Each structure stands twice: as structure tokens, then as C-alpha cells.
C-alpha positions in Angstrom: 9.3 12.1 -8.6 8.1 8.8 -9.7 7.0 8.0 -6.2 5.0 11.3 -6.2 3.4 10.5 -9.4 2.4 7.0 -8.3 0.7 8.4 -5.2 -1.3 10.8 -7.5 -2.3 7.8 -9.6 -3.6 6.0 -6.7 -5.5 9.0 -5.3 -7.3 9.9 -8.6 -8.2 6.1 -9.1 -9.4 5.9 -5.4 -12.1 8.9 -6.3 -15.7 7.5 -6.8 -17.2 9.0 -10.1 -19.1 11.6 -8.1 -16.3 13.2 -6.6 -14.2 12.8 -9.7 -16.9 14.8 -11.7 -17.0 17.3 -8.7 -13.2 17.8 -9.4 -13.1 18.0 -13.1 -16.0 20.3 -13.6 -14.6 23.3 -11.6 -11.2 22.5 -13.3 -12.9 22.9 -16.7 -14.6 26.2 -15.7 -11.7 27.8 -14.2 -9.6 27.1 -17.4 -12.4 27.7 -19.8 -12.6 31.4 -18.5 -9.3 32.0 -20.6 -11.4 31.9 -23.7 -13.1 35.1 -22.8 -10.0 36.6 -21.7 -8.5 35.9 -25.2 -11.5 37.6 -26.6 -10.8 40.5 -24.6 -7.4 40.9 -25.9 -8.9 41.0 -29.6 -11.8 43.2 -28.9 -10.3 46.4 -30.2 -10.1 45.0 -33.7 -12.8 42.7 -33.7 -16.1 43.7 -35.6 -18.5 41.5 -33.6 -18.8 38.9 -30.8 -17.5 35.8 -32.8 -19.4 33.3 -30.7 -18.1 30.2 -32.6 -14.5 31.4 -32.1 -15.0 32.5 -28.4 -16.6 29.1 -27.6 -13.9 27.2 -29.2 -11.4 29.3 -27.2 -12.9 28.4 -24.0 -13.5 24.8 -24.7 -9.9 24.0 -25.9 -8.1 25.1 -22.7 -10.9 23.7 -20.5 -10.7 20.3 -22.2 -6.9 20.3 -22.1 -7.1 21.1 -18.4 -9.5 18.2 -17.9 -7.0 15.9 -19.9 -4.3 16.7 -17.5 -6.5 15.9 -14.6 -7.5 12.5 -16.1 -4.0 11.7 -17.3 -2.9 10.2 -14.0 -5.6 7.8 -13.9 -4.1 6.1 -17.0 -0.5 6.2 -16.7 2.7 8.3 -16.9 2.9 7.9 -20.7 -0.6 9.5 -21.0 0.9 13.0 -20.1 3.0 13.6 -23.2 -0.5 13.2 -24.9 -1.9 15.9 -22.9 1.0 18.2 -23.4 0.9 17.5 -27.1 -3.0 18.3 -27.2 -2.0 21.4 -25.3 0.6 22.6 -27.8 -1.6 21.7 -30.7 -4.8 23.2 -29.2 -2.9 26.7 -28.4 -1.6 26.9 -31.9 -4.7 26.2 -33.8 -6.5 28.8 -31.6 -3.8 31.5 -32.3 -4.1 30.6 -35.9 -7.7 31.2 -36.0 -7.7 34.4 -34.4 -4.8 35.7 -36.6 -6.7 34.6 -39.7 -9.7 36.8 -38.7 -7.3 39.7 -37.5 -6.7 41.0 -41.1 -10.4 41.3 -41.8 -11.2 43.0 -38.5 -8.5 45.5 -39.1 -10.0 46.8 -42.4 -13.2 47.7 -40.6 -12.4 48.4 -36.9 -15.3 47.9 -34.3 -17.1 50.9 -32.8 -16.6 52.2 -29.3 -20.0 50.8 -28.4 -19.2 47.5 -30.0 -16.0 47.3 -27.9 -17.7 48.3 -24.8 -20.5 45.6 -25.4 -18.0 42.9 -26.1 -15.8 43.8 -23.0 -19.0 43.8 -20.8 -19.9 40.4 -22.1 -16.5 38.9 -21.8 -16.3 40.3 -18.4 -19.4 38.9 -16.9 -18.6 35.4 -18.7 -15.1 35.4 -17.1 -16.4 36.1 -13.5 -19.3 33.6 -13.8 -17.0 30.9 -14.9 -14.4 31.7 -12.3 -16.8 32.0 -9.4 -18.7 29.0 -10.3 -15.5 27.0 -10.8 -14.2 28.3 -7.5 -17.4 27.5 -5.5 -17.2 23.9 -6.9 -13.6 23.5 -5.8 -14.7 24.8 -2.4 -17.4 22.0 -2.4 -15.1 19.4 -3.5 -12.5 20.3 -0.9 -15.0 20.3 2.0 -16.4 16.9 0.8 -13.1 15.3 0.3 -12.1 16.8 3.7 -14.7 15.0 5.3 -14.1 11.7 3.5 -10.2 11.9 4.3 -11.1 12.7 8.0 -13.4 9.6 8.1 -10.7 7.5 6.4 -8.1 8.8 8.9 -10.3 7.9 11.8 -10.9 4.3 10.5 -7.2 3.8 10.0 -6.4 5.0 13.5 -8.8 2.4 14.7 -7.7 -0.3 12.4 -3.9 0.5 13.9 -5.4 0.2 17.3 -7.0 -3.3 16.4 -3.9 -4.3 14.8 -1.7 -3.4 18.0 -4.0 -5.5 20.1 -4.0 -8.5 17.8 -0.3 -8.3 17.1 1.3 -7.0 20.4 5.0 -7.7 21.1 5.4 -11.2 22.4 7.1 -12.0 25.7 6.5 -15.3 27.2 8.6 -17.2 29.7 7.9 -20.7 31.2 10.0 -23.2 32.9 11.0 -24.9 29.6 11.3 -22.1 27.1 11.5 -18.3 26.6 9.9 -16.7 23.6 10.2 -13.0 22.2 8.3 -11.8 19.2 7.7 -8.5 17.3 6.0 -7.6 14.1 6.6 -4.0 12.3 3.8 -3.4 9.7 5.0 -1.4 6.5 1.7 0.4 6.5 -0.9 1.2 9.0 -2.4 -2.3 9.2 0.2 -5.3 8.5 -0.6 -8.7 7.4 2.1 -10.3 9.5 1.0 -12.6 12.5 3.5 -13.3 15.6 2.0 -15.3 18.4 2.9 -17.6 21.2 0.9 -19.2 23.9 0.8 -22.1 26.3 -1.1 -25.2 25.3 -1.4 -28.8 26.7 1.6 -28.5 29.0 3.9 -27.0 26.1 4.4 -23.8 24.3 3.3 -23.1 20.5 4.8 -20.3 18.7 3.9 -19.3 15.1 4.6 -16.7 12.4 2.2 -16.1 9.6 2.5 -13.8 6.6 -0.7 -13.0 4.8 -0.4 -11.8 1.0 -1.0 -8.1 0.8 -1.2 -5.1 3.1 -3.8 -3.0 4.7 -7.3 -3.8 6.2 -8.3 -6.9 4.3 -4.7 -8.5 4.9 -5.3 -7.6 8.8 -8.8 -8.9 8.8 -7.5 -12.4 7.5 -4.5 -12.3 9.8 -7.0 -12.0 12.8 -8.9 -14.8 11.4 -5.7 -17.0 11.2 -4.8 -16.1 14.8 -8.0 -17.2 16.1 -8.1 -20.4 14.0 -4.7 -21.5 14.9 -5.4 -21.1 18.7 -8.7 -22.9 18.5 -7.7 -25.7 16.1 -4.4 -26.7 18.3 -5.9 -28.8 21.1 -3.3 -31.1 22.8 -2.5 -34.2 20.9 -3.1 -32.9 17.5 -0.1 -32.5 15.1 0.8 -29.1 13.7 0.4 -30.7 10.3 -3.2 -31.6 11.0 -3.8 -28.2 12.3 -2.4 -26.6 9.2 -4.7 -28.8 7.0 -7.6 -27.6 9.1 -6.6 -24.0 8.5 -6.1 -24.6 4.8 -9.7 -25.9 4.5 -11.1 -23.0 6.3 -9.2 -20.6 3.9 -10.1 -22.6 0.7 -13.7 -22.3 1.6 -13.5 -18.7 1.7 -13.4 -18.8 -2.3 -10.5 -16.2 -2.4 -7.4 -17.7 -4.0 -5.8 -14.4 -4.1 -5.8 -14.3 -0.3 -3.5 -17.0 0.8 -1.2 -17.3 3.8 2.3 -18.7 4.4 2.7 -20.0 8.2 5.4 -21.6 10.4 4.9 -23.3 13.8 6.9 -24.5 16.4 5.6 -26.5 19.6 7.9 -27.3 22.4 6.6 -30.2 24.6 8.5 -29.3 27.7 10.5 -32.5 27.8 13.4 -31.8 25.5 11.5 -32.3 22.1 10.0 -29.9 19.6 7.5 -30.1 16.8 7.5 -27.9 13.6 5.5 -27.4 10.4 5.8 -24.9 7.6 3.3 -24.0 4.8 4.9 -22.0 2.0 7.1 -20.1 4.5 10.8 -19.2 4.7 12.8 -21.7 6.9 12.9 -22.1 10.6 16.5 -21.5 11.9 17.9 -23.1 14.9 21.5 -22.3 16.4 22.4 -25.0 18.7 24.3 -24.0 22.0 28.1 -23.6 21.2 27.5 -24.6 17.5 29.0 -22.7 14.6 26.4 -23.3 12.1 22.7 -22.6 11.6 20.3 -25.3 10.8 17.3 -24.8 8.6 14.1 -26.6 8.9 12.8 -26.0 5.3 9.3 -25.8 3.9 7.9 -28.5 1.9 4.2 -27.6 1.6 2.1 -25.0 -0.3 0.9 -21.9 1.4 -2.7 -21.9 3.0 -5.5 -21.3 0.9 -4.2 -22.1 -2.3 -4.8 -25.9 -2.9 -8.0 -27.8 -1.6 -7.0 -31.0 0.0 -3.3 -30.4 0.4 -1.4 -32.3 2.8 0.7 -30.7 5.5 3.4 -32.8 7.5 4.9 -31.7 10.6 8.5 -32.8 12.0 10.0 -33.5 15.2 13.5 -32.5 16.6 15.3 -32.2 19.8 15.2 -28.9 21.8 18.4 -29.1 23.9 18.9 -26.4 26.7 20.4 -23.2 25.2 19.1 -24.0 21.6 18.0 -20.7 19.7 15.0 -21.1 17.2 14.1 -18.2 14.9 11.1 -17.8 12.8 10.7 -14.8 10.5 8.9 -13.5 7.5 10.5 -12.6 4.2 10.0 -8.8 4.9 13.3 -9.2 6.9 15.2 -11.3 4.4 14.1 -9.3 1.4 15.2 -5.9 2.7 17.1 -4.5 -0.3 19.9 -1.8 -0.3 20.5 0.8 -2.9 21.8 -1.9 -5.4 18.8 -4.2 -4.9 20.9 -6.7 -2.9 18.8 -8.5 -0.3 19.9 -9.0 3.3 18.9 -12.5 2.7 18.3 -15.6 4.9 22.0 -15.8 5.0 22.3 -12.5 6.4 19.9 -13.4 9.3 21.8 -16.5 9.9 25.0 -14.5 10.4 23.5 -12.2 12.8 22.0 -15.0 14.8 25.4 -16.9 15.1 26.9 -13.4 16.1 24.4 -12.6 18.8 23.3 -16.2 19.7 24.7 -15.9 23.3 22.8 -12.8 24.0 19.4 -12.2 25.5 16.5 -12.6 23.1 15.8 -8.8 23.4 19.2 -7.7 22.1 19.3 -10.4 19.2 15.9 -9.1 18.3 17.2 -5.6 18.3 20.2 -6.6 16.4 18.2 -8.1 13.5 15.6 -5.4 13.1 18.4 -2.7 13.0 20.5 -4.6 10.6 17.4 -4.8 8.4 16.8 -1.1 8.8 20.3 -0.2 7.8 20.4 -2.7 5.0 17.5 -0.9 3.1 14.1 0.8 3.0 11.2 -1.5 4.7 9.0 -2.5 1.7 7.1 -5.4 3.5 5.9 -6.1 7.0 8.8 -7.4 9.2 8.3 -10.0 11.7 10.7 -12.0 13.9 10.0 -14.6 16.5 12.9 -16.1 18.8 12.6 -18.9 21.3 15.4 -20.4 23.4 15.2 -23.6 25.3 15.9 -23.4 29.0 
């Protein structure tokens, strides 16, 4: 119920003022028509058409209906206020009608007066209902066009995302790499990439803050920047500094990125660098423990002039490296317990000797079984040959 209400809140808040007015006005008209129906119920005893009382009987239900429409734009606690207004308004209208009833009963209305009131109330009811219905049809038609346009745009965004972040399968004489990213919405903000450069292989995983098209657009920019700013001879730390300057120049501190990179030189060595990212993991061949390459730098795009260091390690045949995003490690079960980095380490140790495809499948399956996916989930595996 809370999830449905949150979806309704997001929907109403997304409506531009023109569409919101187009929704509120017919709601008011349809519910305001009940005021004329109320007058019909009292016509046999009423002496004359009590315009102020009838108008009030129409205004109150119409405004209360509008209040219920606007309540989700505020918060769930605004609903009790709308309910209280409905109860109080209904009680006040009933009290006013009853206060007039005794006087009207002493002097019943004539047949002609009754017919006139019924005719007037009937016409007003029909006009309000038809006008409200017509405006609702217009709103639905306009909203249908808007939603269709959004659906087409999201389909296009999904296609663009799939082309920018396809599954990675790269095999060279020195290293085998496999990567996969699963977005939590139509367009994800995670990046997984691997490519040959300068006689070696570079692999990286990035996590852009947020979701949707803005995050996807920034992710595409990061991908292009990493590929263009990583010439042979430049360290990964220097590359991260260049990307950081690029993001800081955007002037959007709310749009930051965590990034982890590995580069294999093909001669038994590997360089690594992290910027605000979860650790890179390594399982050595025949080892019984997982090594962590921890982060020591801020995320990209947060701090101007930040320094980013890179480290070096050996890359012996059979060594397995893993880079992932916190969408995997932070998968939570019903008791809000995370899978955690330790959970991923256990999976890597258990399946380290298997093909990369099977390891990848095992990690994603474990995350799915552990809990609902709330964030983009990305994993890159690299094994030295």
C-alpha cells in the first residue's frame, strides 16, 4: 500500500500545472453536482430555491474532492486532513438543511415551485456531469499522448543504454574478461567496460549517483572519457584526475561517480586505481582467502584538485579479479541484512575454479535470492591466463 501511494505521489507531482488543472476541474464539477441532487431531495418541503444553500452544498463536496486529489502531492499525513474536512463539511451541510426543514414544513411548496426546482436542479446536474466528463476525456486523451511519448523515449533510452553497456566478453592471450550490468530501472547509471589498449587490457566499473536518463547520460560521458584519456604510458591515477576535472567543471556536485579500474600489462603485472568505489577483490590460484584492494580516494566530481593514486600488483596465471558496484553487496533480505562484500567473497572462493560465466551467474543469482534489487547491479570478472 505504501509503495502504491508513493507511486501516486510521484505521478501527481510530475504533472505540469496545466495538466493538474485539467484533472482538478472535472473532479470538482462531477462531485459538485451532488449539491443539486441534495436540493432535489429537499424539494418537496422547500418553499423557494435557496441559492446560497444550494451553492454551498455544491461547493463543499467539490472542494473536498479536490482536496483528496491534491493530498498525495503533499504527504500521506495530508489524507487525514482531507477526511476530517469531508466529515466536517458533510455534517455542516446536513445541519443547515435540517435547520431550514422545520420552517419549510410549516409552509410546503406548491406543485409549480417543486417542478421549477426539480427542473433547475436537473439541468444543473446534467451540465456539471457532462462538462466534468468532457474535461476528464480531454485530460485522459492528453495524458495518453504524454505517456505514449514518454514510453517511446524510455524505449529509445533502453536501446541506447544497451548499446553503451553491453555484456562484456573479452579474451586475449594474457587475460579473459567478462562483465555484466543489470539496471534497476529502464536506464541504469552503472558502467562496465573492458578494452585493449597499448598492448594490455583495461577494465573498469563505474557507479553514477542516481538512476534514469540523467545518470545514463553521465555514464556515457564517463565511458568516453575513460577510453580517450587512457593512452599508453599514463597511469590510472592520472586518468582519474583528468576525469575528475572534467566532472568538476560541469558544476554539478550532486552528480558524482565512483570508479574502479584495472589494467593488465600482459607481462605478469597489473595496475589498479579506485575513486570512492567498493574494493577490488582478488582470489589467487589455489588460495583460501580473498585479497582486497581498498579505496583511498574520493569519488569523481566531488573535490576539485583531488589526487588519485594508482597501485601495482602481480597478476599470476589463474588469478581471479572482481570489480562490482554496491548494488550487489547492498542487496537486502526481508530483515534488512545485506549480502555484503563478505558474501561476494564467499561466492568467489566457492566458485573460483569455474568458468567466468558460471561465477557471474552464481553471484547474480545469490544477489537475487538474497533480496529485491533496489540499485543497479554490476560485476566484472577478469582471470589471468
